[in-house]
C-alpha positions as CSV (number, residue, x, y, z in Angstrom):
1,M,120.9,71.2,155.8
2,A,121.2,70.1,159.4
3,T,122.9,72.2,162.1
4,S,123.6,71.0,165.6
5,E,125.7,71.9,168.6
6,A,127.3,68.9,170.3
7,P,126.9,68.6,174.0
8,R,130.1,68.5,176.0
9,R,131.1,65.4,178.0
10,E,133.8,64.4,180.5
11,E,136.9,63.7,178.4
12,P,140.3,62.3,179.2
13,G,143.0,64.8,179.8
14,A,146.8,65.0,179.1
15,A,149.3,63.8,181.6
16,E,150.7,66.6,183.8
17,E,154.1,66.2,182.1
18,A,152.8,67.1,178.6
19,V,152.5,70.8,179.1
20,P,156.0,71.3,180.7
21,F,157.5,69.3,177.9
22,L,155.9,71.5,175.2
23,E,157.0,74.6,177.1
24,S,160.6,73.2,177.1
25,I,160.8,73.4,173.3
26,E,163.3,76.2,172.4
27,P,163.0,78.6,169.4
28,A,166.3,77.4,168.2
29,E,164.9,73.8,168.0
30,L,161.9,75.1,166.0
31,Q,164.3,76.9,163.7
32,K,165.8,73.5,162.7
33,C,162.3,72.3,162.0
34,V,161.7,74.9,159.3
35,F,161.8,73.0,156.0
36,A,159.5,71.4,153.4
37,E,159.5,67.7,152.5
38,T,157.6,65.6,150.0
39,L,157.1,61.8,150.4
40,A,155.5,59.0,148.5
41,T,152.5,57.3,150.1
42,E,150.9,54.0,149.5
43,D,147.7,52.4,150.9
44,D,146.4,49.1,149.5
45,G,148.4,49.6,146.4
46,E,147.1,53.1,145.7
47,P,150.1,55.6,145.3
48,G,150.0,59.2,146.5
49,T,152.1,62.0,147.9
50,L,152.4,63.7,151.3
51,H,153.8,67.3,151.3
52,V,154.6,69.0,154.6
53,T,155.9,72.6,155.0
54,V,156.9,74.3,158.2
55,H,157.9,78.0,158.4
56,F,157.7,81.0,160.6
57,S,154.7,83.3,160.2
58,R,152.7,85.9,162.0
59,R,149.1,85.8,163.2
60,A,147.4,88.9,164.7
61,L,150.9,90.5,164.9
62,R,152.1,87.6,167.0
63,P,155.1,85.5,165.7
64,C,154.2,81.9,165.4
65,M,154.8,78.7,163.5
66,M,152.8,77.8,160.4
67,L,152.4,74.2,159.3
68,E,150.9,73.2,156.0
69,V,150.1,69.6,155.1
70,R,148.8,68.4,151.7
71,S,148.2,64.9,150.5
72,H,146.4,62.9,147.9
73,G,146.0,59.1,147.5
74,A,143.8,56.6,149.3
75,A,141.6,57.8,152.1
76,D,144.3,57.9,154.7
77,G,144.1,61.7,154.9
78,A,146.8,64.3,155.3
79,T,147.5,63.0,158.7
80,D,147.7,59.9,160.8
81,G,144.5,60.0,162.6
82,A,141.9,57.3,163.0
83,T,139.0,57.6,160.6
84,D,135.4,57.2,161.4
85,G,134.4,55.1,158.4
86,A,132.6,57.9,156.6
87,T,135.6,58.5,154.4
88,D,137.0,55.0,154.1
89,G,137.9,54.0,150.5
90,G,138.3,55.9,147.3
91,P,140.7,58.5,146.1
92,C,141.3,61.2,148.8
93,R,142.7,64.7,148.9
94,S,143.3,66.5,152.1
95,A,144.8,69.7,153.4
96,A,145.5,71.2,156.8
97,T,146.9,74.6,157.8
98,V,147.7,75.2,161.4
99,F,149.1,78.2,163.3
100,L,151.1,77.2,166.4
101,S,152.7,79.1,169.3
102,A,156.3,78.4,170.3
103,D,155.1,75.7,172.7
104,L,152.9,74.2,169.9
105,E,149.6,75.6,171.3
106,V,147.0,75.7,168.6
107,L,146.2,79.2,167.6
108,E,144.1,78.3,164.6
109,E,143.6,75.3,162.4
110,D,141.8,74.5,159.1
111,Y,141.3,71.0,157.8
112,Q,139.6,69.7,154.7
113,E,139.3,66.2,153.3
114,C,137.5,65.1,150.2
115,V,136.9,61.4,149.2
116,K,135.6,60.5,145.8
117,R,133.3,57.5,145.5
118,E,131.5,55.9,142.5
119,D,128.2,57.7,143.0
120,H,129.0,60.6,145.3
121,S,131.7,62.4,147.2
122,V,132.3,63.0,150.9
123,D,133.7,66.4,151.9
124,K,134.7,67.2,155.5
125,R,135.9,70.6,156.8
126,Y,136.6,72.0,160.2
127,H,137.9,75.2,161.6
128,M,139.4,75.3,165.1
129,E,140.1,78.5,167.1
130,P,140.3,79.5,170.7
131,R,137.6,82.0,171.7
132,D,136.7,83.3,175.1
133,G,138.4,80.5,177.0
134,Q,136.9,77.8,174.8
135,M,138.3,75.9,171.8
136,V,135.5,76.3,169.3
137,I,135.4,73.8,166.4
138,N,133.0,74.4,163.4
139,T,132.5,71.5,161.1
140,V,130.8,71.1,157.8
141,T,130.3,67.6,156.3
142,S,128.8,67.1,152.9
143,I,127.8,63.6,151.7
144,G,126.4,63.9,148.2
145,E,123.7,66.6,148.4
146,E,123.3,66.4,152.2
147,V,125.1,69.0,154.2
148,M,125.5,68.8,158.0
149,K,126.9,71.5,160.3
150,E,128.1,71.1,163.8
151,V,129.7,73.3,166.5
152,V,131.7,71.7,169.2
153,S,133.5,73.5,172.0
154,Y,135.7,72.5,174.9
155,P,137.2,74.5,177.8
156,M,140.8,75.3,177.0
157,S,141.7,73.7,180.3
158,S,140.6,70.3,179.0
159,L,142.8,70.7,175.9
160,R,146.1,71.4,177.7
161,G,148.7,69.3,175.9
162,L,146.6,69.1,172.7
163,I,148.5,67.8,169.7
164,T,146.4,67.8,166.5
165,E,147.0,65.4,163.6
166,A,148.9,68.2,161.8
167,S,151.0,69.5,164.7
168,N,151.9,65.9,165.5
169,L,154.2,66.1,162.5
170,L,156.1,69.0,163.9
171,L,156.3,67.5,167.4
172,M,157.9,64.4,166.0
173,R,160.5,66.5,164.2
174,V,161.5,67.8,167.6
175,F,161.7,64.3,168.9
176,A,163.9,63.3,166.0
177,L,166.3,66.2,166.4
178,R,166.6,65.5,170.1
179,K,166.9,61.8,169.4
180,K,164.9,61.4,172.6
181,V,161.2,60.8,173.3
182,P,159.8,61.7,176.8
183,E,158.7,58.6,178.7
184,H,155.2,58.2,180.0
185,V,154.0,61.5,178.6
186,V,150.3,61.4,177.4
187,F,149.1,64.1,175.0
188,V,145.5,64.7,173.9
189,S,144.2,64.8,170.4
190,L,140.8,64.8,168.6
191,D,139.3,62.0,166.6
192,Q,137.2,62.6,163.6
193,Q,134.1,62.7,165.8
194,L,135.9,65.5,167.7
195,H,136.1,63.4,170.9
196,I,139.2,63.9,173.0
197,I,141.5,60.9,172.9
198,H,145.0,60.1,174.1
199,N,148.3,59.9,172.2
200,T,151.4,58.3,173.5
201,Y,154.9,58.2,172.0
202,S,157.9,56.0,172.6
203,D,161.5,55.6,171.4
204,L,162.2,53.0,168.8
205,G,166.0,53.7,168.8
206,L,168.4,53.8,165.9
207,K,168.5,51.5,162.9
208,Q,169.7,51.4,159.2
209,L,167.1,52.3,156.5
210,E,167.6,52.3,152.8
211,V,166.8,55.7,151.2
212,G,167.4,56.3,147.5
213,G,169.6,53.2,147.3
214,E,171.8,54.3,150.3
215,S,171.7,52.9,153.8
216,L,171.2,55.6,156.3
217,E,170.9,55.7,160.1
218,V,167.5,56.8,161.2
219,F,165.8,57.4,164.6
220,G,162.5,55.8,165.3
221,V,159.4,57.1,167.1
222,Q,156.3,55.0,167.8
223,R,153.0,56.8,168.0
224,V,150.0,55.1,169.5
225,V,146.5,56.7,169.2
226,H,144.1,55.4,171.9
227,P,140.5,55.7,170.7
228,L,137.5,55.8,173.1
229,E,136.4,52.5,171.7
230,G,138.2,49.8,169.9
231,S,141.9,48.9,169.6
232,P,144.7,51.4,169.5
233,T,146.3,52.4,166.2
234,T,150.1,52.4,166.0
235,W,152.6,54.1,163.6
236,H,156.3,53.5,163.4
237,C,158.1,56.6,162.1
238,Y,161.7,56.9,161.2
239,F,163.6,60.2,160.8
240,L,167.0,61.3,159.3
241,D,169.4,63.1,161.6
242,D,168.2,66.5,160.4
243,G,164.5,65.8,161.1
244,H,163.3,64.7,157.7
245,L,160.8,61.9,157.8
246,A,162.2,58.9,156.0
247,S,159.5,56.3,156.7
248,R,156.1,56.0,158.3
249,V,154.3,52.7,158.6
250,Q,150.9,52.0,160.1
251,V,151.3,48.7,162.0
252,E,149.0,45.9,160.8
253,S,148.0,48.0,157.8
254,A,149.1,48.6,154.2
255,A,149.4,52.3,154.7
256,T,153.0,53.5,154.3
257,V,154.9,56.8,153.7
258,R,158.5,56.8,152.5
259,L,161.2,59.1,151.4
260,L,162.3,58.1,147.9
261,Q,165.5,60.2,147.9
262,Q,167.4,61.9,150.7
263,P,167.5,65.7,150.5
264,S,170.6,67.0,148.7
265,Q,173.2,69.0,150.5
266,T,172.1,72.1,148.6
267,E,168.5,71.6,149.8
268,R,169.6,71.1,153.4
269,C,171.8,74.3,153.3
270,S,169.0,76.4,151.8
271,E,166.6,75.1,154.5
272,K,169.0,76.2,157.2
273,T,169.5,79.7,155.8
274,S,168.9,82.4,158.4
275,L,165.5,83.9,158.2
276,P,164.7,87.7,158.4
277,W,164.3,88.7,162.0
278,E,160.6,89.4,161.5
279,E,160.0,85.7,160.8
280,D,162.2,84.4,163.6
281,M,160.2,84.0,166.7
282,Q,163.1,84.4,169.1
283,L,164.7,87.3,167.3
284,C,161.3,89.0,166.9
285,S,160.5,88.6,170.6
286,E,163.9,90.0,171.6
287,F,163.5,92.9,169.2
288,L,160.0,93.8,170.5
289,Q,161.2,93.6,174.1
290,R,164.3,95.7,173.4
291,R,162.3,98.2,171.4
292,E,160.0,98.9,174.4
293,E,163.1,99.2,176.7
294,L,164.7,101.7,174.4
295,K,161.4,103.7,174.0
296,E,161.2,104.0,177.8
297,D,164.9,104.9,178.2
298,H,164.7,107.6,175.5
299,A,161.5,109.1,177.0
300,A,163.2,109.2,180.4
301,Y,166.2,111.0,178.9
302,L,164.1,113.6,177.2
303,R,162.2,114.3,180.4
304,E,165.5,114.8,182.3
305,N,166.8,117.1,179.5
306,P,164.0,119.4,178.4
307,E,166.6,121.7,176.6
308,I,166.8,119.1,173.8
309,K,163.3,120.0,172.6
310,S,164.1,123.7,172.8
311,L,167.3,123.2,170.8
312,L,165.7,121.2,168.1
313,S,162.7,123.6,167.9
314,K,165.1,126.5,167.3
315,F,167.0,124.6,164.6
316,M,163.7,123.8,162.8
317,N,162.6,127.5,163.0
318,V,165.9,128.7,161.5
319,L,165.8,125.9,158.9
320,L,162.3,126.8,157.7
321,L,163.1,130.5,157.6
322,N,166.2,130.0,155.4
323,K,165.0,127.0,153.4
324,P,168.5,126.0,152.3
325,E,168.9,123.7,149.3
326,D,171.5,121.6,151.2
327,V,170.1,120.8,154.6
328,Y,173.1,118.8,155.7
329,Q,175.5,121.6,154.9
330,F,173.3,124.1,156.7
331,A,173.2,121.8,159.8
332,R,177.0,121.5,159.7
333,E,177.3,125.3,159.8
334,Y,174.5,125.9,162.3
335,F,175.5,123.6,165.2
336,P,179.2,124.7,165.5
337,R,177.9,128.2,166.0
338,L,176.3,127.1,169.2
339,A,179.8,126.5,170.7
340,L,180.4,130.2,170.5
341,E,177.2,131.1,172.4
342,P,177.3,131.5,176.2
343,L,176.1,128.4,178.1
344,Q,172.6,128.8,179.6
345,E,172.3,127.9,183.2
346,Q,169.9,125.1,184.0
347,P,166.7,126.2,185.7
């Protein structure tokens, strides 16, 4: 088993407009992105499926988005990213789980990809998490009996505007719901060798697309991945008006993803059902802020009125001495008697 720590190098960064754009995403927009979808995939005639789920979650008591991507089929992976050749060919299963902040900052991500070959299998895993100002990525690659481990880290400042292969799916849902793609905005991503590369997006406009035998209007987004070496890879993605992915085609490739049947009205309504406040990032944030304001307000009121503690203490003493069976009735009889007592002057 080999273990190594990759040296850092100067890498391309995101355009200055990328971070403000991500920060402009509103919680209400993310609410509309909370749904699951399953699509059929095909690559060189090999069928498969792609399943994407987005929901609200919590990580370290912090409200966040959770994105889960599962796929199986040819070695195209759970996501769109360029491959390095080590996993090309053969049946492939992949899975990604990523926790994201409200502005799509990566809080944690796990990815696994397994490709079966005739005489051996290739298994890739990585775990990504910010730690002490660095984004630390631990990878484990197994090729047959050989296991290689690697640790790569980047300063968080060099990964501003990072869009991973999984979070890209959520970002494009936002584009689709807005029906607008920011011009000349460059995001950064990581290739399978964990080098920082560029991603750009552009607007393909509206067109008609057949889904489940029905012609529907869809909004198109072009994504281009710019590797450090070689030619860019381009995808054309089309979305329904509610953000569901209807079609994804890799240009000059046989890799396609398509929606076989549009979501039913029942499914769409269930997806838009209001979530409990604990799972809604905006409501949870407002609740926590309001709770702190109320705690401070209540503490200030008690400091200004110390007789409250004395009053409650007397009631508790009388209550414990009498031990009534009906506490509510006892309280109803106790407090009216206070109106007959002379008022005490404030000190």
